[in-house]
Backbone bond lengths (Angstrom), bond angles and torsions (degrees), N, CA, C in turn:
res aa  C-N    CA-C-N  psi(-1)  N-CA   C-N-CA  omega(-1)  CA-C   N-CA-C  phi
1 M - - - 1.464 - - 1.523 109.74 -
2 Q 1.324 116.17 129.61 1.457 120.85 175.63 1.531 109.13 -89.74
3 Y 1.309 115.97 127.56 1.455 121.31 178.79 1.529 110.01 -94.93
4 T 1.318 115.98 147.48 1.465 120.86 175.91 1.527 112.58 -123.49
5 R 1.328 117.16 -18.89 1.470 120.61 -174.62 1.528 111.26 -136.59
6 A 1.320 114.49 158.10 1.463 120.73 171.96 1.520 108.72 -145.51
7 L 1.316 115.04 145.08 1.457 122.53 174.79 1.515 108.42 -111.52
8 V 1.330 116.41 128.30 1.463 121.62 179.89 1.519 108.97 -133.31
9 R 1.341 115.63 164.52 1.463 120.69 174.05 1.524 109.33 -133.86
10 I 1.305 116.39 131.33 1.458 122.66 179.96 1.528 109.32 -63.52
11 P 1.326 118.63 136.83 1.468 119.95 176.14 1.530 111.30 -57.36
12 A 1.308 116.02 138.25 1.463 121.29 -179.58 1.527 110.50 -81.23
13 S 1.317 115.54 160.73 1.462 120.67 175.92 1.520 111.36 -60.65
14 S 1.340 116.69 -21.80 1.466 122.95 -179.55 1.529 112.64 -90.67
15 F 1.324 117.96 8.56 1.469 122.25 -173.17 1.524 113.33 -48.34
16 A 1.315 116.97 -39.93 1.475 121.09 -177.18 1.525 112.59 -68.13
17 D 1.341 117.92 -11.89 1.459 121.17 179.04 1.525 112.51 -89.04
18 G 1.319 117.30 3.60 1.455 120.88 -177.05 1.522 113.27 -73.00
19 I 1.332 114.74 -179.46 1.459 122.32 -177.85 1.522 109.02 -82.41
20 S 1.324 117.12 132.76 1.455 119.97 176.70 1.517 110.89 -154.47
21 S 1.330 114.59 141.02 1.464 121.27 172.09 1.520 110.66 -115.88
22 A 1.330 117.10 10.38 1.463 121.15 -171.09 1.518 113.96 -72.14
23 D 1.310 118.80 -25.97 1.460 122.77 179.38 1.536 111.42 54.99
24 E 1.336 115.40 43.50 1.463 120.94 179.11 1.521 111.90 -119.45
25 G 1.321 116.58 16.58 1.450 120.12 -179.62 1.515 112.15 90.16
26 L 1.335 114.94 170.81 1.454 120.23 -179.41 1.525 110.60 -77.19
27 P 1.326 117.15 145.92 1.460 119.18 177.68 1.525 111.35 -74.26
28 D 1.316 115.04 151.63 1.456 122.75 171.32 1.528 106.37 -86.76
29 V 1.318 117.49 108.84 1.471 120.38 -171.96 1.525 112.38 -63.20
30 P 1.340 120.65 -45.98 1.475 118.43 176.66 1.529 112.83 -58.43
31 R 1.320 116.59 -37.04 1.467 118.77 177.88 1.528 110.25 -69.00
32 A 1.319 117.39 -37.37 1.467 120.06 175.70 1.522 110.54 -61.27
33 E 1.320 117.12 -40.77 1.463 120.67 177.84 1.526 110.44 -62.27
34 Q 1.327 116.71 -40.94 1.461 121.45 178.27 1.530 111.06 -63.96
35 Q 1.322 116.26 -43.81 1.463 119.98 178.42 1.527 110.90 -65.28
36 H 1.316 116.55 -36.31 1.461 120.44 178.44 1.528 110.66 -65.33
37 R 1.315 117.62 -40.52 1.469 120.51 177.86 1.531 110.48 -62.54
38 A 1.330 116.75 -40.92 1.462 119.91 178.06 1.526 110.85 -64.14
39 Y 1.312 116.57 -38.80 1.470 121.89 177.12 1.529 110.11 -60.77
40 C 1.323 116.50 -45.43 1.463 119.95 -179.86 1.521 111.17 -65.11
41 R 1.318 117.67 -38.99 1.466 120.18 176.77 1.525 110.71 -61.69
42 A 1.316 116.17 -38.13 1.468 119.56 178.43 1.529 110.90 -64.04
43 L 1.326 117.48 -40.47 1.465 120.25 177.43 1.526 110.68 -62.22
44 V 1.319 116.30 -41.53 1.469 120.05 177.30 1.532 109.94 -62.77
45 D 1.324 116.90 -42.10 1.465 120.76 178.13 1.525 112.04 -61.53
46 C 1.327 116.03 -25.44 1.466 120.99 177.61 1.529 112.40 -86.07
47 G 1.334 116.72 2.66 1.455 120.90 174.87 1.507 116.36 98.64
48 L 1.338 117.83 11.99 1.459 120.21 -176.52 1.521 112.54 -95.84
49 E 1.314 114.85 147.39 1.456 122.26 170.10 1.532 107.44 -92.48
50 I 1.331 116.80 127.99 1.462 120.83 -172.70 1.522 110.71 -99.84
51 A 1.316 117.06 130.28 1.468 123.12 167.12 1.520 106.95 -106.42
52 T 1.326 117.00 124.93 1.460 121.67 -172.77 1.521 110.77 -113.22
53 L 1.322 116.33 120.86 1.454 121.47 175.21 1.523 109.76 -84.91
54 D 1.321 115.67 147.18 1.457 120.39 178.72 1.523 110.85 -66.09
55 P 1.320 117.87 156.53 1.471 120.34 174.20 1.525 110.96 -56.85
56 D 1.324 115.75 151.85 1.467 122.73 -177.87 1.527 108.38 -127.17
57 P 1.341 118.06 78.27 1.467 120.54 -173.23 1.530 115.52 -54.78
58 P 1.350 120.30 -34.74 1.470 117.70 177.82 1.529 113.75 -64.01
59 H 1.327 116.80 -15.07 1.463 121.78 -179.23 1.531 108.47 -123.89
60 P 1.321 117.64 89.62 1.469 121.59 -173.37 1.526 114.89 -59.90
61 D 1.343 116.98 -27.63 1.457 120.82 -177.56 1.527 113.14 -90.02
62 S 1.319 117.32 5.85 1.468 120.47 -168.06 1.515 114.55 -69.55
63 T 1.324 119.21 -13.77 1.469 119.01 174.95 1.522 111.21 -66.54
64 F 1.336 117.84 -18.38 1.458 122.02 178.29 1.532 109.37 -86.09
65 V 1.330 115.52 68.67 1.468 121.60 -171.01 1.529 112.56 -65.69
66 E 1.319 117.67 -22.79 1.456 119.77 -177.80 1.532 112.47 -55.33
67 D 1.315 116.98 -31.46 1.464 120.23 -174.43 1.521 113.44 -72.91
68 T 1.333 117.95 -11.24 1.466 120.41 -172.24 1.518 114.58 -96.07
69 A 1.330 117.92 -11.34 1.468 119.57 -177.25 1.523 110.53 -160.40
70 I 1.321 114.77 154.72 1.457 122.73 171.21 1.522 106.12 -111.14
71 V 1.326 117.42 122.36 1.461 120.61 -179.21 1.524 109.28 -115.39
72 T 1.323 115.85 132.80 1.457 122.23 -179.31 1.525 108.65 -132.84
73 A 1.321 116.34 174.38 1.462 120.65 177.82 1.524 111.77 -70.08
74 R 1.340 117.26 -15.29 1.467 120.77 -174.08 1.524 113.68 -112.76
75 G 1.315 117.65 -6.56 1.455 119.98 -179.16 1.511 111.24 164.23
76 A 1.325 115.46 170.32 1.463 121.70 -179.75 1.519 109.45 -124.07
77 I 1.314 115.46 152.80 1.464 122.40 -178.64 1.519 108.16 -133.58
78 A 1.327 117.25 125.25 1.462 121.88 176.19 1.521 109.25 -79.19
79 T 1.316 116.54 136.66 1.457 120.40 -179.31 1.531 110.96 -89.74
80 R 1.317 114.39 -178.47 1.461 122.14 172.04 1.528 105.62 -135.86
81 P 1.351 117.42 89.65 1.470 119.99 -171.50 1.518 113.61 -53.49
82 G 1.342 113.70 147.28 1.456 119.68 -176.92 1.504 114.23 -73.53
83 A 1.317 118.67 -22.98 1.468 121.85 175.09 1.519 107.99 -89.51
84 P 1.343 118.93 116.94 1.470 120.41 -177.38 1.521 113.61 -53.22
85 S 1.321 117.95 -33.13 1.463 120.85 -178.53 1.520 112.40 -66.47
86 R 1.326 117.19 -13.55 1.462 120.57 -177.63 1.529 113.52 -102.16
87 Q 1.312 117.50 -6.33 1.459 118.55 -174.34 1.529 112.67 -68.06
88 G 1.328 117.03 -23.09 1.459 120.42 177.12 1.515 114.64 -75.07
89 E 1.324 117.63 -4.20 1.465 121.37 179.27 1.526 112.46 -79.39
90 V 1.310 117.18 -17.90 1.461 120.46 -165.58 1.523 113.26 -71.69
91 E 1.334 118.25 -43.06 1.458 119.94 -168.15 1.525 113.73 -62.35
92 S 1.322 117.64 -40.55 1.466 118.91 -179.24 1.526 111.13 -67.47
93 V 1.317 117.06 -32.24 1.466 120.40 176.50 1.528 109.92 -70.07
94 V 1.323 117.05 -42.84 1.461 120.76 177.39 1.526 110.34 -58.90
95 A 1.338 117.21 -43.30 1.464 120.57 179.35 1.524 111.21 -59.11
96 A 1.326 116.81 -40.59 1.465 120.33 179.03 1.528 111.12 -68.89
97 L 1.318 117.63 -39.20 1.459 120.75 -177.95 1.521 112.72 -72.14
98 R 1.325 117.48 -25.62 1.476 119.68 -179.13 1.525 112.07 -62.03
99 R 1.309 117.79 -23.07 1.470 120.24 177.05 1.520 111.27 -63.48
100 H 1.313 116.27 -21.84 1.460 121.16 -176.25 1.522 113.38 -114.99
101 Y 1.329 117.34 -25.59 1.457 120.47 -172.29 1.529 115.44 -116.05
102 G 1.335 118.85 -12.32 1.456 119.02 -176.80 1.516 111.03 66.77
103 D 1.334 116.71 -125.81 1.464 120.23 -179.67 1.525 110.42 -65.29
104 I 1.317 115.12 137.15 1.463 120.86 -178.74 1.523 108.39 -126.94
105 A 1.317 116.25 123.73 1.465 121.21 178.02 1.528 109.36 -70.57
106 R 1.343 116.41 167.69 1.458 120.54 -175.67 1.522 111.66 -139.83
107 I 1.318 113.93 146.96 1.465 121.10 165.66 1.524 106.62 -82.20
108 T 1.320 117.58 133.22 1.458 121.23 -175.50 1.532 110.82 -120.48
109 A 1.347 115.46 158.67 1.460 121.74 177.84 1.531 109.62 -60.10
110 P 1.317 117.48 143.30 1.474 127.94 7.96 1.523 114.47 -87.78
111 G 1.329 116.84 12.21 1.452 119.36 179.55 1.515 112.34 -71.01
112 T 1.321 116.62 144.15 1.462 122.31 169.67 1.517 107.64 -128.05
113 L 1.329 115.31 146.16 1.460 120.25 -178.19 1.517 109.56 -156.06
114 D 1.330 117.05 129.75 1.462 123.74 170.93 1.521 108.46 -107.10
115 G 1.325 116.53 136.65 1.452 120.00 179.54 1.521 113.75 -60.92
116 G 1.333 117.09 -24.63 1.449 120.55 177.87 1.512 113.41 -65.70
117 D 1.324 116.72 -11.87 1.463 121.23 177.42 1.519 112.80 -94.00
118 V 1.327 117.47 10.05 1.462 120.52 -173.44 1.520 110.36 -124.81
119 C 1.314 116.25 120.36 1.463 122.17 -179.04 1.524 108.89 -124.00
120 E 1.333 116.54 121.15 1.464 120.30 175.98 1.517 109.96 -89.54
121 A 1.318 116.44 132.30 1.458 122.50 177.45 1.522 108.20 -128.26
122 D 1.333 116.15 85.64 1.467 122.50 179.05 1.523 112.42 53.55
123 G 1.314 115.86 53.93 1.455 120.46 175.98 1.509 115.06 86.33
124 H 1.334 117.38 -4.84 1.459 122.15 174.64 1.526 107.21 -108.48
125 F 1.317 116.51 119.16 1.460 120.79 -177.35 1.520 110.37 -97.32
126 L 1.316 115.67 124.23 1.454 123.14 173.45 1.518 107.73 -94.65
127 I 1.319 117.63 121.92 1.465 122.59 -174.28 1.516 109.14 -116.52
128 G 1.323 116.39 119.26 1.444 120.92 -179.73 1.519 112.69 -81.48
129 H 1.322 115.92 131.19 1.470 121.97 170.68 1.528 105.24 -94.44
130 S 1.324 116.37 109.40 1.464 121.34 -168.18 1.520 110.62 -133.68
131 A 1.327 115.65 -169.56 1.461 120.03 174.84 1.523 111.30 -67.31
132 R 1.312 117.99 -23.44 1.469 122.34 -178.55 1.533 113.05 -99.99
133 T 1.314 116.86 -29.61 1.469 121.61 -179.79 1.521 108.44 -110.58
134 N 1.336 116.26 113.68 1.457 118.40 -178.86 1.531 110.76 -87.71
135 E 1.322 115.69 172.49 1.461 119.92 -175.57 1.521 111.33 -61.77
136 E 1.321 117.16 -39.13 1.461 120.89 179.80 1.525 110.77 -62.92
137 G 1.333 117.31 -45.19 1.462 120.21 179.10 1.519 111.51 -63.43
138 A 1.333 116.69 -41.56 1.460 120.43 179.26 1.525 110.75 -63.73
139 R 1.331 116.95 -41.62 1.463 119.67 -179.47 1.528 111.21 -69.95
140 Q 1.335 117.41 -37.49 1.470 119.20 174.82 1.523 110.78 -59.44
141 L 1.341 115.90 -46.05 1.453 119.09 -179.48 1.519 111.16 -62.85
142 A 1.321 117.55 -43.93 1.460 120.37 179.28 1.526 110.70 -56.31
143 G 1.332 116.35 -42.25 1.461 120.21 179.20 1.515 112.42 -65.76
144 L 1.329 116.81 -42.83 1.468 120.42 179.51 1.517 111.31 -65.83
145 L 1.322 116.69 -37.83 1.462 120.05 177.74 1.528 110.98 -68.09
146 E 1.321 116.45 -39.23 1.454 119.36 177.64 1.523 110.87 -63.72
147 D 1.335 117.25 -34.30 1.466 120.76 175.45 1.528 111.35 -61.97
148 L 1.335 116.31 -28.34 1.465 121.35 178.28 1.527 112.78 -88.16
149 G 1.326 115.97 -0.68 1.454 119.86 177.46 1.510 115.15 94.52
150 Y 1.335 117.30 15.58 1.458 121.42 179.65 1.523 110.34 -103.64
151 R 1.336 115.25 160.56 1.461 122.41 172.02 1.521 109.54 -98.72
152 A 1.311 117.23 155.22 1.464 120.80 -179.21 1.519 110.69 -146.74
153 S 1.334 115.70 146.23 1.462 122.81 174.76 1.515 108.83 -133.41
154 L 1.326 117.19 143.11 1.464 121.80 176.57 1.523 109.89 -94.05
155 V 1.335 115.72 138.70 1.456 122.63 178.32 1.526 107.49 -124.88
156 D 1.310 117.05 113.40 1.465 121.57 -177.31 1.530 109.40 -82.46
157 I 1.338 116.58 112.62 1.471 120.46 -179.68 1.528 111.30 -113.17
158 R 1.314 118.80 15.52 1.466 120.63 -175.06 1.521 112.02 -63.40
159 A 1.306 117.69 -27.61 1.466 119.79 179.46 1.523 112.55 -83.64
160 S 1.318 116.73 -7.18 1.471 121.35 -178.97 1.516 108.39 -93.84
161 T 1.316 116.77 87.99 1.459 121.09 -169.74 1.521 113.10 -65.77
162 G 1.315 118.91 -18.86 1.452 120.97 178.86 1.520 113.97 -82.00
163 L 1.334 117.45 -1.76 1.460 121.38 -176.32 1.525 110.62 -111.77
164 L 1.318 116.82 114.66 1.457 120.00 171.30 1.523 109.32 -71.90
165 H 1.335 115.03 -47.74 1.461 123.01 179.26 1.524 109.70 -127.89
166 L 1.316 115.93 164.24 1.458 119.69 175.95 1.522 111.32 -57.30
167 K 1.348 116.10 -43.85 1.461 118.99 -177.01 1.523 113.08 -77.86
168 T 1.329 117.80 -1.17 1.462 119.31 166.61 1.521 109.44 -62.02
169 G 1.336 116.29 -30.11 1.451 120.71 -173.15 1.511 116.21 -115.60
170 L 1.341 117.87 0.94 1.463 117.79 179.24 1.518 111.48 -156.61
171 S 1.316 114.83 159.85 1.465 122.88 174.52 1.523 108.12 -148.70
172 Y 1.327 116.05 138.35 1.462 119.70 171.63 1.516 107.83 -86.63
173 I 1.346 117.26 128.34 1.466 120.46 -174.59 1.526 112.22 -116.64
174 G 1.335 117.39 17.57 1.445 120.41 -179.74 1.520 111.95 82.88
175 D 1.336 115.51 174.29 1.461 121.57 177.63 1.526 112.37 58.16
176 G 1.339 116.91 26.06 1.455 120.57 179.18 1.510 114.57 72.52
177 R 1.336 117.72 21.39 1.462 121.71 -174.72 1.522 111.60 -116.28
178 I 1.329 114.84 141.19 1.458 122.23 173.67 1.517 108.71 -123.88
179 V 1.331 115.72 125.65 1.465 121.55 170.73 1.524 106.29 -80.89
180 M 1.344 117.64 129.14 1.464 119.20 -170.94 1.518 111.72 -146.66
181 S 1.325 115.11 137.97 1.465 120.72 174.64 1.526 109.74 -89.15
182 A 1.318 115.28 165.66 1.465 120.59 -175.14 1.524 112.76 -67.76
183 E 1.327 117.94 -20.80 1.470 120.25 -177.38 1.530 113.02 -69.39
184 V 1.318 117.23 -22.23 1.459 120.24 -177.42 1.532 109.28 -76.63
185 P 1.326 118.30 126.49 1.468 120.11 179.29 1.528 110.75 -65.48
186 R 1.325 116.92 134.90 1.471 121.47 179.49 1.523 108.23 -81.84
187 V 1.307 116.25 94.64 1.461 121.70 -175.94 1.525 110.26 -106.53
188 E 1.313 115.12 171.03 1.461 121.07 -174.59 1.521 112.57 -58.32
189 A 1.325 117.90 -32.08 1.465 121.18 -177.61 1.516 113.01 -59.78
190 F 1.340 117.04 -23.28 1.462 120.56 -179.19 1.527 112.85 -88.22
191 G 1.332 116.36 -1.26 1.464 120.58 -176.09 1.516 115.42 -53.08
192 P 1.345 119.39 -41.72 1.472 119.52 -176.24 1.526 114.74 -74.07
193 Y 1.331 117.76 -7.62 1.460 120.06 -170.09 1.528 112.31 -106.93
194 E 1.331 114.52 151.57 1.456 121.17 169.52 1.525 107.88 -82.77
195 I 1.324 117.14 124.90 1.453 121.36 -177.62 1.529 109.55 -94.23
196 I 1.331 115.76 123.98 1.461 122.56 174.32 1.520 106.35 -99.00
197 A 1.314 117.44 103.53 1.464 121.73 -173.25 1.522 110.77 -74.93
198 V 1.340 115.10 137.19 1.462 122.00 176.06 1.521 108.30 -100.00
199 D 1.318 116.32 130.74 1.459 121.44 177.84 1.526 110.68 -58.02
200 G 1.335 116.23 144.71 1.459 120.15 -177.75 1.513 114.32 -56.41
201 S 1.317 117.67 -31.31 1.471 121.04 179.34 1.523 112.46 -74.57
202 E 1.346 116.61 -10.53 1.459 120.70 -177.07 1.525 111.90 -122.88
203 R 1.321 117.52 25.20 1.458 119.91 -170.92 1.523 113.60 -60.82
204 Y 1.334 118.03 -27.99 1.469 119.46 177.51 1.526 110.79 -60.84
205 A 1.326 117.52 -29.09 1.456 122.02 -177.60 1.520 113.62 -73.08
206 A 1.334 117.90 -4.83 1.457 119.96 176.81 1.523 111.76 -64.80
207 N 1.318 116.96 -21.99 1.463 120.60 176.68 1.525 108.53 -88.95
208 C 1.312 116.10 104.24 1.464 122.05 177.58 1.528 107.56 -136.49
209 V 1.335 116.99 169.24 1.457 120.05 -171.32 1.524 110.13 -137.58
210 V 1.318 116.60 120.21 1.461 120.41 172.98 1.523 108.53 -86.00
211 V 1.324 115.86 126.33 1.464 121.42 178.18 1.525 107.22 -127.63
212 N 1.319 115.08 102.17 1.460 122.12 -177.10 1.529 109.89 58.14
213 D 1.305 119.56 -117.20 1.462 120.19 -174.22 1.528 113.57 -95.81
214 R 1.319 117.67 10.20 1.457 120.19 -177.25 1.530 109.63 -132.44
215 M 1.323 115.54 170.08 1.458 120.26 -178.92 1.521 110.22 -133.88
216 L 1.319 116.14 130.45 1.459 121.69 173.96 1.522 108.29 -85.75
217 V 1.329 116.34 128.48 1.460 122.05 177.73 1.522 108.35 -130.76
218 T 1.315 115.74 160.79 1.460 119.97 178.95 1.524 110.00 -84.31
219 Q 1.302 114.48 133.23 1.459 120.89 178.72 1.522 111.10 -65.12
220 G 1.341 115.85 141.85 1.459 119.95 172.99 1.515 115.55 101.79
221 Y 1.339 117.76 13.41 1.459 121.20 -178.95 1.534 108.58 -127.27
222 P 1.333 116.91 81.42 1.467 120.90 -169.53 1.519 115.10 -67.62
223 R 1.339 118.69 -31.14 1.465 119.39 -175.78 1.520 111.91 -66.99
224 I 1.328 116.65 -50.28 1.465 117.85 -179.97 1.521 110.08 -70.01
225 A 1.339 117.95 -31.66 1.463 120.32 176.83 1.525 110.67 -61.23
226 A 1.336 116.29 -42.10 1.462 120.42 179.37 1.532 110.97 -66.19
227 T 1.330 116.28 -40.45 1.464 120.31 179.01 1.520 110.96 -61.95
228 L 1.321 116.42 -44.76 1.460 120.35 -179.24 1.526 111.17 -65.89
229 A 1.329 116.93 -38.39 1.465 120.47 177.53 1.526 110.68 -63.39
230 E 1.341 116.29 -41.35 1.460 120.25 178.57 1.529 111.79 -62.58
231 L 1.324 115.97 -31.14 1.463 120.73 179.25 1.524 112.24 -81.58
232 G 1.338 116.91 -5.71 1.459 120.73 174.98 1.516 116.02 97.25
233 Y 1.325 117.74 10.16 1.460 119.66 179.42 1.532 111.16 -83.21
234 E 1.328 116.09 137.56 1.460 121.63 174.37 1.523 107.60 -91.92
235 T 1.309 116.98 117.27 1.465 121.07 -173.08 1.522 112.39 -109.29
236 I 1.330 114.60 153.67 1.458 123.56 171.13 1.524 106.10 -120.53
237 A 1.321 117.45 115.27 1.465 121.52 -177.22 1.523 110.19 -90.18
238 L 1.315 116.21 129.66 1.461 122.56 -177.18 1.523 110.95 -125.08
239 E 1.316 115.89 143.42 1.455 121.43 175.84 1.524 108.93 -78.14
240 M 1.321 117.02 130.00 1.468 121.81 -175.09 1.527 112.19 -130.40
241 S 1.315 118.33 19.47 1.462 121.72 -171.10 1.526 113.38 -55.74
242 E 1.330 117.64 -42.06 1.471 119.49 -174.38 1.521 111.76 -75.67
243 F 1.307 117.21 -29.42 1.466 119.96 177.38 1.529 111.00 -78.21
244 R 1.321 116.21 -32.14 1.466 119.65 175.23 1.525 110.13 -60.28
245 K 1.321 117.82 -37.08 1.465 121.32 179.77 1.531 112.20 -61.91
246 M 1.326 116.15 -20.71 1.467 121.22 -178.59 1.533 111.27 -112.62
247 D 1.332 116.29 27.25 1.469 122.40 176.13 1.525 113.12 66.56
248 G 1.326 117.91 18.97 1.466 120.38 -177.71 1.510 112.60 -104.29
249 G 1.333 115.57 156.55 1.453 121.86 177.59 1.512 110.75 -134.61
250 L 1.318 116.44 -173.65 1.462 122.29 -175.49 1.521 113.14 -59.82
251 S 1.318 117.09 -44.38 1.463 118.74 -176.56 1.520 111.83 -67.23
252 C 1.339 116.89 -26.80 1.465 121.12 -175.05 1.527 113.74 -64.14
253 L 1.337 116.16 -24.90 1.460 120.67 -167.27 1.519 114.69 -87.22
254 S 1.309 118.67 0.64 1.473 118.71 179.45 1.508 111.06 -155.35
255 L 1.324 114.34 157.15 1.454 123.15 165.59 1.520 105.77 -109.87
256 R 1.316 117.10 120.60 1.461 122.13 -174.26 1.528 109.09 -112.41
257 F 1.332 116.23 132.52 1.468 119.22 -177.21 1.518 110.48 -155.20
């Protein structure tokens, strides 16, 4: 799929007050803003037009826009984040997406769903059942995606304590390949794909983003970078230290469509 647009949100001054289990200290907000600007420049370099939402200080985690919606070539779906403090982030993102998608379906209570638990692999959506995405939310999403003509499989990661979201531990990179850390359970849904294993010391690097003909990767992980180069991928390495402190990764920072 060729992308032409991305939606992002500038980190709020309250960013350090967000939810985190990373135990890596508080983020430096000005440095996070600098890293976010570099991320946006990389998206532009990949050919995308950027729409930027203003900071949302009442919602410290709101720069992680991926969790608020699922965007596809055939329609968009508003999520219902599993952390109650994040549910107020959704409406402003929906308003921005309506300029491109019109009617937008929704995950409804008692379902919960974070976009970070959803990975598209050439029209097949892998949906993580996690601490943030419950079974009801995952099943609602599967049904809505099937209405749009897509296939979906559920992947239960609740026993994988190192994974906040499914995409914490994997990324689809095209060509039938999934980059995957050891924490992700090897289930039947992954059978059709070639698995590119990430070394345990580099597991954060499993979250990467293909944007048209290039790939965004996290700076500082030489083993997976070398593997991807050998496979012929052109990568853009970005510093993500401040977002890592808040359980965030590259895919979390934008909705690409």
